TIVO-669193 format. One record per residue: x, y, z of N, C-alpha, C in turn; residue number from 0; residue in one letter. Coordinates in nm, 2 decimals, padded with zeros to 4 digits. Layout:
<lumvexs>
n_px,n_py,n_pz,ca_px,ca_py,ca_pz,c_px,c_py,c_pz,lumpa,timi
X,Y,Z,X,Y,Z,X,Y,Z,NUM,A;
...
</lumvexs>
This chain:
<lumvexs>
n_px,n_py,n_pz,ca_px,ca_py,ca_pz,c_px,c_py,c_pz,lumpa,timi
00.09,-00.12,00.00,00.00,00.00,00.00,00.09,00.12,00.00,0,X;
00.07,00.21,-00.10,00.16,00.32,-00.12,00.12,00.43,-00.02,1,X;
00.23,00.50,00.03,00.21,00.62,00.12,00.17,00.74,00.03,2,X;
00.09,00.82,00.08,00.05,00.94,00.00,00.17,01.04,-00.01,3,X;
00.20,01.09,-00.13,00.31,01.18,-00.15,00.27,01.32,-00.09,4,X;
00.35,01.37,00.01,00.31,01.50,00.07,00.32,01.61,-00.04,5,X;
00.23,01.71,-00.02,00.23,01.82,-00.11,00.35,01.90,-00.10,6,X;
00.41,01.94,-00.22,00.53,02.02,-00.21,00.50,02.16,-00.15,7,X;
00.60,02.22,-00.08,00.57,02.35,-00.02,00.53,02.45,-00.13,8,X;
00.45,02.54,-00.09,00.40,02.64,-00.18,00.52,02.73,-00.23,9,X;
00.51,02.78,-00.35,00.62,02.85,-00.41,00.66,02.97,-00.33,10,X;
00.56,03.04,-00.28,00.60,03.16,-00.20,00.66,03.13,-00.07,11,X;
00.63,03.01,-00.01,00.70,02.97,00.11,00.84,02.94,00.09,12,X;
00.87,02.87,-00.03,01.01,02.84,-00.06,01.09,02.97,-00.09,13,X;
01.02,03.06,-00.15,01.09,03.19,-00.18,01.12,03.27,-00.05,14,X;
01.03,03.27,00.04,01.06,03.33,00.17,01.17,03.26,00.24,15,X;
01.18,03.13,00.24,01.29,03.06,00.31,01.42,03.09,00.24,16,X;
01.42,03.10,00.11,01.54,03.13,00.04,01.59,03.27,00.07,17,X;
01.50,03.36,00.07,01.53,03.50,00.11,01.59,03.51,00.25,18,X;
01.52,03.44,00.34,01.57,03.44,00.48,01.71,03.39,00.49,19,X;
01.74,03.28,00.42,01.87,03.22,00.42,01.98,03.32,00.36,20,X;
01.94,03.38,00.25,02.03,03.48,00.18,02.06,03.59,00.28,21,X;
01.95,03.64,00.35,01.97,03.75,00.44,02.06,03.72,00.55,22,X;
02.05,03.60,00.61,02.13,03.56,00.72,02.28,03.54,00.67,23,X;
02.29,03.49,00.55,02.43,03.47,00.50,02.50,03.60,00.47,24,X;
02.42,03.70,00.42,02.48,03.83,00.39,02.51,03.90,00.52,25,X;
02.43,03.89,00.62,02.45,03.95,00.75,02.57,03.90,00.82,26,X;
02.59,03.76,00.81,02.71,03.70,00.87,02.84,03.74,00.80,27,X;
02.83,03.77,00.67,02.95,03.81,00.60,02.98,03.95,00.60,28,X;
02.89,04.03,00.66,02.91,04.18,00.66,03.01,04.22,00.77,29,X;
03.06,04.34,00.76,03.16,04.39,00.86,03.08,04.47,00.96,30,X;
03.14,04.48,01.08,03.08,04.56,01.19,03.13,04.70,01.17,31,X;
03.04,04.79,01.13,03.08,04.93,01.10,03.03,05.03,01.20,32,X;
02.98,04.98,01.32,02.93,05.07,01.42,03.03,05.10,01.53,33,X;
03.16,05.08,01.49,03.27,05.13,01.58,03.26,05.28,01.59,34,X;
03.24,05.34,01.71,03.21,05.48,01.72,03.34,05.56,01.71,35,X;
03.36,05.64,01.60,03.48,05.72,01.59,03.49,05.82,01.69,36,X;
03.38,05.90,01.71,03.38,06.01,01.81,03.39,05.95,01.95,37,X;
03.34,05.83,01.97,03.35,05.76,02.10,03.50,05.73,02.13,38,X;
03.57,05.68,02.03,03.71,05.66,02.05,03.79,05.79,02.08,39,X;
03.75,05.89,02.01,03.81,06.02,02.04,03.79,06.06,02.19,40,X;
03.67,06.04,02.24,03.64,06.08,02.38,03.72,05.99,02.47,41,X;
03.72,05.86,02.44,03.80,05.77,02.53,03.95,05.80,02.53,42,X;
04.00,05.84,02.41,04.14,05.88,02.40,04.16,06.00,02.48,43,X;
04.07,06.10,02.48,04.09,06.22,02.55,04.09,06.19,02.70,44,X;
04.01,06.10,02.75,04.01,06.06,02.89,04.15,06.00,02.93,45,X;
04.20,05.92,02.84,04.33,05.86,02.87,04.44,05.96,02.87,46,X;
04.44,06.06,02.78,04.54,06.16,02.78,04.53,06.25,02.90,47,X;
04.41,06.27,02.95,04.40,06.35,03.08,04.44,06.27,03.20,48,X;
04.42,06.14,03.20,04.45,06.05,03.31,04.60,06.03,03.33,49,X;
04.67,06.02,03.22,04.81,05.98,03.22,04.89,06.07,03.31,50,X;
04.89,06.21,03.30,04.97,06.29,03.39,04.92,06.28,03.54,51,X;
04.79,06.26,03.55,04.73,06.25,03.69,04.79,06.12,03.76,52,X;
04.79,06.01,03.68,04.84,05.89,03.73,04.99,05.90,03.76,53,X;
05.06,05.96,03.67,05.21,05.97,03.69,05.24,06.05,03.82,54,X;
05.16,06.14,03.86,05.18,06.22,03.97,05.14,06.16,04.11,55,X;
05.08,06.04,04.10,05.04,05.98,04.23,05.16,05.93,04.31,56,X;
05.15,05.95,04.45,05.27,05.91,04.53,05.28,05.76,04.55,57,X;
05.18,05.69,04.53,05.19,05.54,04.56,05.13,05.46,04.44,58,X;
05.18,05.34,04.43,05.13,05.25,04.32,04.98,05.22,04.33,59,X;
04.93,05.22,04.46,04.78,05.19,04.48,04.70,05.30,04.42,60,X;
04.74,05.43,04.45,04.67,05.54,04.40,04.68,05.55,04.25,61,X;
04.79,05.52,04.20,04.81,05.51,04.05,04.71,05.41,03.99,62,X;
04.70,05.30,04.05,04.61,05.20,04.00,04.46,05.25,04.00,63,X;
04.42,05.31,04.11,04.29,05.36,04.12,04.25,05.47,04.01,64,X;
04.35,05.55,03.98,04.33,05.65,03.87,04.30,05.58,03.74,65,X;
04.37,05.48,03.71,04.35,05.41,03.58,04.22,05.32,03.58,66,X;
04.19,05.26,03.70,04.07,05.19,03.71,03.95,05.28,03.69,67,X;
03.95,05.39,03.76,03.84,05.49,03.74,03.83,05.54,03.60,68,X;
03.94,05.56,03.54,03.94,05.61,03.40,03.88,05.50,03.31,69,X;
03.92,05.38,03.33,03.87,05.27,03.25,03.71,05.25,03.26,70,X;
03.66,05.27,03.39,03.52,05.26,03.41,03.44,05.37,03.33,71,X;
03.49,05.49,03.34,03.43,05.60,03.27,03.44,05.58,03.12,72,X;
03.55,05.52,03.07,03.57,05.50,02.93,03.48,05.39,02.87,73,X;
03.46,05.29,02.95,03.37,05.18,02.91,03.23,05.24,02.89,74,X;
03.18,05.32,02.99,03.05,05.38,02.98,03.04,05.47,02.86,75,X;
03.14,05.56,02.84,03.14,05.65,02.72,03.14,05.58,02.59,76,X;
03.23,05.48,02.58,03.24,05.40,02.45,03.11,05.32,02.43,77,X;
03.05,05.26,02.53,02.93,05.19,02.51,02.81,05.28,02.47,78,X;
02.81,05.39,02.53,02.70,05.49,02.49,02.72,05.54,02.35,79,X;
02.84,05.57,02.31,02.87,05.61,02.17,02.83,05.51,02.07,80,X;
02.87,05.38,02.10,02.83,05.27,02.01,02.68,05.25,02.00,81,X;
02.61,05.26,02.11,02.47,05.24,02.10,02.40,05.36,02.03,82,X;
02.46,05.48,02.04,02.40,05.59,01.97,02.42,05.58,01.82,83,X;
02.54,05.53,01.78,02.57,05.51,01.64,02.48,05.40,01.58,84,X;
02.46,05.29,01.65,02.37,05.19,01.61,02.23,05.24,01.59,85,X;
02.18,05.32,01.69,02.05,05.37,01.69,02.03,05.46,01.57,86,X;
02.13,05.54,01.54,02.12,05.64,01.43,02.11,05.56,01.30,87,X;
02.18,05.45,01.29,02.18,05.37,01.16,02.05,05.30,01.14,88,X;
01.99,05.24,01.25,01.87,05.16,01.23,01.74,05.24,01.24,89,X;
01.75,05.36,01.30,01.63,05.44,01.32,01.58,05.44,01.46,90,X;
01.51,05.54,01.49,01.46,05.56,01.63,01.36,05.46,01.67,91,X;
01.28,05.41,01.58,01.17,05.32,01.61,01.20,05.17,01.61,92,X;
01.31,05.14,01.54,01.35,05.00,01.53,01.41,04.95,01.66,93,X;
01.38,04.82,01.69,01.44,04.76,01.81,01.59,04.76,01.81,94,X;
01.66,04.79,01.91,01.81,04.79,01.92,01.85,04.65,01.95,95,X;
01.91,04.58,01.86,01.96,04.45,01.88,02.10,04.43,01.81,96,X;
02.17,04.34,01.86,02.31,04.31,01.81,02.29,04.23,01.68,97,X;
02.36,04.28,01.57,02.36,04.20,01.45,02.46,04.09,01.46,98,X;
02.47,04.00,01.36,02.57,03.89,01.36,02.71,03.95,01.36,99,X;
02.75,04.05,01.28,02.88,04.11,01.29,02.91,04.17,01.43,100,X;
02.81,04.23,01.49,02.83,04.29,01.62,02.86,04.19,01.72,101,X;
02.79,04.08,01.72,02.81,03.97,01.81,02.95,03.91,01.80,102,X;
02.99,03.89,01.67,03.12,03.84,01.65,03.23,03.93,01.70,103,X;
03.21,04.06,01.67,03.30,04.16,01.72,03.32,04.16,01.87,104,X;
03.21,04.16,01.94,03.21,04.17,02.09,03.27,04.04,02.15,105,X;
03.23,03.93,02.09,03.27,03.80,02.14,03.42,03.78,02.12,106,X;
03.48,03.85,02.02,03.62,03.84,02.00,03.70,03.94,02.08,107,X;
03.63,04.05,02.12,03.70,04.16,02.19,03.71,04.13,02.34,108,X;
03.60,04.09,02.40,03.59,04.09,02.55,03.67,03.99,02.62,109,X;
03.70,03.87,02.56,03.78,03.77,02.63,03.92,03.82,02.67,110,X;
03.98,03.90,02.58,04.12,03.95,02.61,04.11,04.06,02.72,111,X;
04.00,04.14,02.72,03.99,04.24,02.82,03.96,04.17,02.96,112,X;
03.88,04.07,02.96,03.85,04.00,03.08,03.98,03.93,03.13,113,X;
04.06,03.88,03.04,04.19,03.82,03.08,04.28,03.92,03.14,114,X;
04.28,04.04,03.09,04.36,04.15,03.14,04.32,04.19,03.28,115,X;
04.18,04.19,03.31,04.13,04.22,03.44,04.17,04.12,03.54,116,X;
04.16,03.99,03.50,04.19,03.88,03.59,04.34,03.88,03.62,117,X;
04.43,03.90,03.52,04.57,03.91,03.55,04.61,04.03,03.64,118,X;
04.54,04.14,03.62,04.56,04.25,03.71,04.54,04.22,03.85,119,X;
04.42,04.15,03.88,04.39,04.11,04.02,04.50,04.02,04.07,120,X;
04.55,03.93,03.99,04.65,03.83,04.03,04.78,03.90,04.06,121,X;
04.81,04.01,03.98,04.94,04.07,04.00,04.94,04.17,04.12,122,X;
04.83,04.24,04.14,04.82,04.33,04.26,04.79,04.26,04.39,123,X;
04.73,04.14,04.38,04.70,04.06,04.50,04.62,04.14,04.60,124,X;
04.49,04.16,04.59,04.42,04.25,04.68,04.42,04.20,04.83,125,X;
04.46,04.08,04.85,04.47,04.02,04.99,04.60,04.06,05.06,126,X;
04.69,04.11,04.98,04.82,04.15,05.04,04.84,04.30,05.03,127,X;
04.87,04.37,05.14,04.88,04.52,05.13,05.01,04.56,05.05,128,X;
04.99,04.67,04.97,05.10,04.72,04.90,05.12,04.66,04.76,129,X;
05.17,04.74,04.67,05.20,04.69,04.53,05.34,04.72,04.49,130,X;
05.41,04.63,04.43,05.55,04.65,04.39,05.54,04.76,04.28,131,X;
05.63,04.86,04.30,05.63,04.97,04.20,05.66,04.93,04.06,132,X;
05.74,04.82,04.04,05.76,04.78,03.90,05.64,04.73,03.83,133,X;
05.54,04.68,03.91,05.42,04.63,03.86,05.34,04.74,03.79,134,X;
05.34,04.86,03.85,05.26,04.97,03.80,05.34,05.05,03.70,135,X;
05.48,05.05,03.70,05.55,05.13,03.61,05.58,05.06,03.48,136,X;
05.58,04.92,03.47,05.61,04.85,03.35,05.51,04.74,03.32,137,X;
05.49,04.65,03.42,05.41,04.53,03.39,05.27,04.56,03.36,138,X;
05.20,04.63,03.44,05.05,04.66,03.41,05.03,04.74,03.29,139,X;
05.11,04.85,03.26,05.09,04.92,03.14,05.12,04.84,03.02,140,X;
05.22,04.76,03.02,05.25,04.67,02.91,05.14,04.56,02.89,141,X;
05.10,04.50,03.00,04.99,04.40,02.99,04.86,04.46,02.94,142,X;
04.82,04.57,02.99,04.69,04.63,02.94,04.70,04.67,02.80,143,X;
04.81,04.73,02.75,04.82,04.76,02.61,04.82,04.64,02.52,144,X;
04.90,04.54,02.57,04.91,04.42,02.49,04.78,04.34,02.47,145,X;
04.71,04.32,02.58,04.58,04.24,02.58,04.47,04.33,02.51,146,X;
04.47,04.46,02.53,04.37,04.54,02.46,04.40,04.53,02.31,147,X;
04.52,04.54,02.28,04.56,04.53,02.14,04.52,04.39,02.08,148,X;
04.54,04.29,02.15,04.49,04.15,02.10,04.34,04.15,02.08,149,X;
04.27,04.20,02.18,04.12,04.21,02.16,04.08,04.29,02.04,150,X;
04.14,04.41,02.03,04.10,04.50,01.92,04.14,04.43,01.78,151,X;
04.25,04.37,01.78,04.30,04.31,01.65,04.21,04.19,01.61,152,X;
04.18,04.10,01.70,04.09,03.99,01.67,03.95,04.03,01.64,153,X;
03.90,04.12,01.72,03.76,04.17,01.68,03.76,04.25,01.55,154,X;
03.87,04.32,01.52,03.88,04.39,01.40,03.87,04.31,01.27,155,X;
03.89,04.17,01.29,03.88,04.09,01.17,03.73,04.09,01.12,156,X;
03.64,04.13,01.20,03.50,04.14,01.16,03.45,04.29,01.15,157,X;
03.55,04.38,01.14,03.52,04.52,01.13,03.59,04.59,01.02,158,X;
03.60,04.72,01.02,03.67,04.79,00.91,03.82,04.78,00.93,159,X;
03.89,04.82,00.83,04.04,04.79,00.83,04.11,04.87,00.94,160,X;
04.06,04.99,00.97,04.13,05.07,01.07,04.13,05.01,01.20,161,X;
04.04,04.92,01.24,04.03,04.87,01.37,04.15,04.77,01.40,162,X;
04.17,04.67,01.31,04.29,04.58,01.34,04.42,04.65,01.33,163,X;
04.43,04.76,01.25,04.55,04.84,01.24,04.58,04.90,01.38,164,X;
04.47,04.96,01.43,04.49,05.02,01.57,04.53,04.92,01.67,165,X;
04.47,04.80,01.66,04.51,04.69,01.75,04.65,04.65,01.74,166,X;
04.71,04.65,01.62,04.85,04.62,01.61,04.94,04.72,01.67,167,X;
04.89,04.85,01.66,04.97,04.96,01.73,04.97,04.94,01.88,168,X;
04.86,04.89,01.94,04.85,04.87,02.08,04.95,04.75,02.12,169,X;
04.95,04.65,02.04,05.04,04.54,02.06,05.18,04.58,02.06,170,X;
05.22,04.66,01.97,05.36,04.71,01.96,05.40,04.79,02.08,171,X;
05.31,04.88,02.12,05.33,04.96,02.24,05.34,04.88,02.37,172,X;
05.26,04.78,02.37,05.26,04.69,02.49,05.39,04.61,02.50,173,X;
05.44,04.56,02.39,05.57,04.49,02.39,05.68,04.59,02.43,174,X;
05.68,04.71,02.38,05.78,04.81,02.42,05.78,04.84,02.57,175,X;
05.66,04.85,02.62,05.64,04.88,02.76,05.69,04.77,02.85,176,X;
05.67,04.65,02.80,05.71,04.53,02.88,05.86,04.50,02.88,177,X;
05.92,04.52,02.76,06.06,04.47,02.74,06.17,04.57,02.71,178,X;
06.13,04.70,02.69,06.23,04.80,02.67,06.26,04.86,02.81,179,X;
06.39,04.86,02.86,06.41,04.91,02.99,06.40,05.06,02.99,180,X;
06.36,05.11,03.11,06.35,05.26,03.14,06.24,05.33,03.05,181,X;
06.15,05.25,02.99,06.04,05.32,02.92,05.93,05.36,03.02,182,X;
05.88,05.48,03.01,05.78,05.52,03.10,05.64,05.46,03.07,183,X;
05.59,05.39,03.17,05.46,05.32,03.14,05.35,05.42,03.12,184,X;
05.34,05.53,03.19,05.23,05.62,03.17,05.24,05.69,03.03,185,X;
05.36,05.71,02.98,05.38,05.76,02.85,05.33,05.66,02.74,186,X;
05.36,05.53,02.76,05.30,05.43,02.67,05.15,05.43,02.67,187,X;
05.10,05.44,02.79,04.95,05.44,02.81,04.89,05.56,02.74,188,X;
04.96,05.68,02.75,04.90,05.80,02.68,04.91,05.78,02.53,189,X;
05.02,05.72,02.48,05.04,05.70,02.34,04.93,05.61,02.29,190,X;
04.91,05.50,02.36,04.82,05.40,02.32,04.67,05.43,02.34,191,X;
04.63,05.43,02.46,04.49,05.46,02.49,04.45,05.60,02.46,192,X;
04.55,05.69,02.46,04.52,05.83,02.42,04.54,05.86,02.27,193,X;
04.67,05.86,02.23,04.70,05.90,02.09,04.64,05.81,01.99,194,X;
04.66,05.68,02.00,04.61,05.59,01.90,04.46,05.60,01.88,195,X;
04.39,05.60,01.99,04.24,05.60,01.99,04.19,05.74,01.93,196,X;
04.26,05.85,01.97,04.21,05.97,01.91,04.24,05.98,01.76,197,X;
04.36,05.93,01.72,04.39,05.93,01.58,04.30,05.85,01.49,198,X;
04.29,05.72,01.53,04.20,05.63,01.46,04.06,05.67,01.47,199,X;
04.02,05.72,01.59,03.88,05.77,01.60,03.84,05.87,01.51,200,X;
03.93,05.97,01.49,03.91,06.08,01.39,03.89,06.02,01.25,201,X;
03.98,05.92,01.22,03.98,05.86,01.08,03.84,05.79,01.06,202,X;
03.80,05.71,01.16,03.68,05.64,01.15,03.56,05.73,01.14,203,X;
03.56,05.84,01.22,03.45,05.93,01.22,03.43,06.00,01.09,204,X;
03.54,06.03,01.02,03.54,06.10,00.89,03.49,06.00,00.78,205,X;
03.54,05.88,00.79,03.52,05.78,00.68,03.39,05.70,00.69,206,X;
03.35,05.68,00.82,03.24,05.59,00.84,03.12,05.65,00.92,207,X;
03.11,05.77,00.91,02.99,05.84,00.96,02.98,05.85,01.12,208,X;
03.08,05.90,01.18,03.08,05.92,01.32,03.14,05.81,01.40,209,X;
</lumvexs>
């Protein structure tokens, strides 16, 4: 006894499925273009202002708190700028959600940053009073620049060309801070988190709409 042959899907249903597949494929292959150029400029300005303040602190602990506070403000400013750029692109009424390129970008960026935070806690050892001066003058500046550069470079594989180039600059500065004797850590931080981000932020803002 023969089984009945199921009816083939309607032509318009197949067309909708094909269009949905094409849309997902194109979205996955697209680049993340919502890196906020003006946000990078603002974050870079914060770092340039923080570098001399940190350098003038009398103890390594107070130096660390200056940079931790600056990082917290920078994360808030950068996240707000990115959300504003995404909102401007998709419109005020559309729901704000992460696209496939945005998810790839963020998932590639944040592991290196989290690793930097964990290593910082391990190096400063919050359960032991005092911090070795060498940790704040060379090790932490080099570590932060290096791991931030790794995160930016890997995430930049899903973004515009300027982003991985900026990441490579951070990696170079981090290696210099770690392995070149007598290099000033705060100067390297100012050049990286300040100068590089201001320079590339201006470039991104001009070429990619803010």
